[in-house]
C-alpha positions as CSV (number, residue, x, y, z in Angstrom):
1,X,-32.2,6.3,1.6
2,X,-31.9,9.8,0.2
3,X,-28.8,11.6,-0.8
4,X,-28.1,15.3,-1.5
5,X,-27.6,15.8,-5.2
6,X,-24.6,18.1,-4.6
7,X,-22.8,15.8,-2.2
8,X,-19.2,15.1,-3.3
9,X,-18.4,11.6,-4.4
10,X,-16.5,9.7,-1.8
11,X,-13.5,7.8,-3.3
12,X,-12.0,4.8,-1.6
13,X,-8.4,3.8,-0.9
14,X,-7.3,0.4,-1.9
15,X,-4.7,-2.0,-3.2
16,X,-4.2,-3.1,-6.8
17,X,-2.3,-6.3,-7.8
18,X,-0.6,-6.1,-11.2
19,X,1.3,-8.8,-13.1
20,X,4.9,-7.5,-13.1
21,X,5.7,-8.8,-16.5
22,X,2.5,-8.1,-18.5
23,X,1.2,-5.2,-16.4
24,X,-2.3,-6.8,-16.4
25,X,-4.4,-6.0,-13.4
26,X,-5.1,-9.2,-11.4
27,X,-7.2,-7.9,-8.6
28,X,-8.5,-4.7,-7.0
29,X,-9.1,-4.7,-3.3
30,X,-11.1,-1.7,-2.1
31,X,-11.1,-0.7,1.6
32,X,-14.6,-0.8,3.0
33,X,-14.0,2.4,5.0
34,X,-11.3,4.9,4.5
35,X,-9.1,5.1,7.6
36,X,-9.3,8.2,9.7
37,X,-5.5,8.5,9.8
38,X,-2.6,7.5,7.6
39,X,0.9,7.6,9.0
40,X,3.9,8.1,6.7
41,X,7.6,8.1,7.6
42,X,10.4,9.2,5.2
43,X,14.0,8.2,6.0
44,X,16.6,10.4,4.3
45,X,19.1,8.6,2.1
46,X,22.2,10.8,2.8
47,X,25.8,9.9,2.0
48,X,27.8,8.6,5.0
49,X,27.0,9.2,8.7
50,X,27.8,11.8,11.3
51,X,31.5,11.6,10.6
52,X,31.2,11.6,6.8
53,X,33.5,13.7,4.5
54,X,32.3,17.3,4.5
55,X,32.2,17.2,0.7
56,X,29.4,14.7,1.0
57,X,27.3,16.5,3.6
58,X,24.7,17.8,1.0
59,X,24.6,14.7,-1.2
60,X,21.7,12.3,-1.5
61,X,22.1,8.7,-2.5
62,X,18.5,8.4,-3.8
63,X,14.9,8.9,-2.8
64,X,14.0,8.6,0.9
65,X,12.7,5.3,2.2
66,X,9.0,5.9,2.8
67,X,6.8,3.7,5.0
68,X,3.1,3.9,5.3
69,X,0.9,2.6,8.2
70,X,-2.9,2.5,8.5
71,X,-5.7,0.7,10.3
72,X,-8.6,-0.5,8.1
73,X,-11.9,-1.4,9.5
74,X,-14.1,-4.2,8.0
75,X,-17.7,-4.7,9.2
76,X,-20.5,-6.9,7.9
77,X,-23.1,-5.6,10.3
78,X,-24.9,-3.5,7.6
79,X,-24.9,-6.4,5.2
80,X,-26.3,-8.8,7.7
81,X,-29.3,-6.6,8.2
82,X,-30.3,-7.5,4.6
83,X,-29.3,-11.2,4.3
84,X,-31.3,-11.8,1.1
85,X,-28.9,-9.4,-0.8
86,X,-25.7,-10.5,0.9
87,X,-25.5,-14.3,0.9
88,X,-21.7,-14.4,1.2
89,X,-21.8,-12.2,4.3
90,X,-24.4,-14.5,5.9
91,X,-22.3,-17.6,5.1
92,X,-18.8,-16.4,5.7
93,X,-19.0,-13.1,7.5
94,X,-16.0,-10.9,6.5
95,X,-13.7,-13.9,6.0
96,X,-13.5,-13.3,2.2
97,X,-12.3,-9.7,2.8
98,X,-9.7,-10.8,5.3
99,X,-8.5,-13.6,3.1
100,X,-8.1,-11.2,0.1
101,X,-5.8,-9.0,2.2
102,X,-4.0,-11.8,3.9
103,X,-3.1,-13.6,0.7
104,X,-1.2,-10.5,-0.4
105,X,1.7,-11.9,1.7
106,X,1.2,-15.6,0.8
107,X,2.9,-17.3,-2.1
108,X,0.4,-19.0,-4.4
109,X,-0.3,-22.6,-3.2
110,X,0.2,-23.8,-6.8
111,X,3.7,-22.4,-6.7
112,X,4.5,-24.1,-3.5
113,X,3.4,-27.4,-4.9
114,X,5.3,-26.8,-8.1
115,X,8.5,-26.0,-6.1
116,X,8.0,-29.1,-4.0
117,X,7.8,-31.2,-7.1
118,X,11.0,-29.6,-8.5
119,X,12.7,-30.3,-5.2
120,X,11.7,-33.9,-5.2
121,X,12.9,-34.2,-8.8
122,X,16.4,-33.1,-7.6
123,X,16.5,-29.5,-8.8
124,X,19.5,-28.0,-7.1
125,X,18.3,-24.4,-6.9
126,X,14.8,-23.0,-6.9
127,X,14.4,-19.3,-7.4
128,X,12.3,-17.4,-4.8
129,X,8.7,-16.9,-5.9
130,X,7.9,-13.5,-7.3
131,X,4.7,-11.9,-6.0
132,X,2.4,-9.6,-8.0
133,X,3.3,-6.0,-8.1
134,X,1.3,-4.4,-5.2
135,X,0.1,-0.8,-5.7
136,X,-1.3,1.2,-2.8
137,X,-3.8,3.7,-4.2
138,X,-4.8,6.7,-2.1
139,X,-6.3,9.2,-4.5
140,X,-5.0,9.9,-8.0
141,X,-2.0,11.8,-6.6
142,X,-0.8,8.8,-4.6
143,X,-0.4,5.6,-6.5
144,X,2.8,3.8,-5.2
145,X,4.3,0.4,-5.5
146,X,4.7,-1.1,-2.1
147,X,5.8,-4.2,-0.2
148,X,3.8,-5.2,2.8
149,X,6.0,-5.3,5.9
150,X,3.6,-5.6,8.8
151,X,0.2,-7.2,8.9
152,X,-2.0,-7.8,12.0
153,X,-5.7,-8.6,12.4
154,X,-7.9,-8.0,15.4
155,X,-11.2,-9.8,15.0
156,X,-13.7,-8.1,17.2
157,X,-17.1,-9.8,16.7
158,X,-18.3,-13.1,15.4
159,X,-21.6,-14.7,14.2
160,X,-23.1,-17.9,15.6
161,X,-20.8,-20.0,13.4
162,X,-17.7,-18.1,14.6
163,X,-17.2,-16.3,11.3
164,X,-15.7,-12.9,12.0
165,X,-18.1,-10.1,11.2
166,X,-16.1,-7.1,12.4
167,X,-12.3,-6.7,12.4
168,X,-9.5,-4.1,12.3
169,X,-6.6,-4.8,10.0
170,X,-3.3,-2.9,10.6
171,X,-1.1,-2.6,7.5
172,X,2.5,-1.5,7.3
173,X,3.9,-0.9,3.8
174,X,7.3,0.1,2.4
175,X,7.2,2.2,-0.8
176,X,9.4,0.6,-3.5
177,X,11.3,3.3,-5.4
178,X,13.4,3.2,-8.5
179,X,16.3,2.1,-6.3
180,X,14.4,-1.1,-5.5
181,X,12.8,-1.8,-8.9
182,X,14.8,0.0,-11.5
183,X,13.7,2.4,-14.1
184,X,12.6,-0.2,-16.7
185,X,10.3,-2.0,-14.3
186,X,6.5,-1.2,-14.4
187,X,6.7,-0.4,-10.7
188,X,9.7,1.8,-11.2
189,X,7.8,3.9,-13.8
190,X,4.8,4.2,-11.4
191,X,7.1,5.3,-8.6
192,X,8.7,7.9,-10.8
193,X,5.3,9.3,-11.7
194,X,4.6,9.6,-7.9
195,X,7.9,11.3,-7.4
196,X,7.3,13.8,-10.2
197,X,3.8,14.5,-9.0
198,X,5.3,15.6,-5.6
199,X,7.5,18.0,-7.5
200,X,4.5,19.4,-9.4
201,X,2.5,19.8,-6.2
202,X,5.4,21.5,-4.5
203,X,5.7,24.0,-7.4
204,X,2.1,25.1,-6.7
205,X,3.1,26.5,-3.3
206,X,4.0,30.2,-3.5
207,X,7.5,31.1,-2.4
208,X,7.7,32.8,1.0
209,X,9.5,36.1,1.8
210,X,12.3,37.0,4.2
211,X,9.9,39.5,5.8
212,X,7.6,36.6,6.8
213,X,10.6,34.9,8.5
214,X,11.5,38.1,10.3
215,X,14.8,38.6,8.6
216,X,16.1,40.9,5.9
217,X,18.1,38.3,4.0
218,X,20.7,35.6,4.3
219,X,23.9,36.7,6.2
């Protein structure tokens, strides 16, 4: 296969798991294909509701609540054309890729067993298990801590052993801000960089004019 020497390098989106205490990277999950679309929703965090005090009308409690949705496609067809170089795909299909994504929302089995032993030993209170810090990476300008809120898998094709070989994974994520994590948390620092980068990008946009708006000024 030949490529054009001047072709731009294609970067992939993905998910990075980080130890929340040590900040060590535990795993990097790269999307096989970048989704064609990515949907984002921002919910304004204003003060009060429709009947709020007028003195609070322009006040914001904090950053908006941002949610992200995307559909990722996973396909082993190309790998199965060259079985000698892709033994895992031949044996398991795309099950490893699906498992890597699915275990993002599973507590570690070792922690489940440990908590069960503590419960059997009579421990009165067991703290909820803390998952790794999950970062959604979509270019260098968008690296955000997230919590997965929705996860669905549609398996579309199988090999002769019923291993899935093509699937679509729908991911719903809620961005975790400094309101969720705090300023001293690693994830809070990453979110703040994301926030500040938005401000820097917004500053690149040239200010419009009243003439463009068809008015002479503000009444």
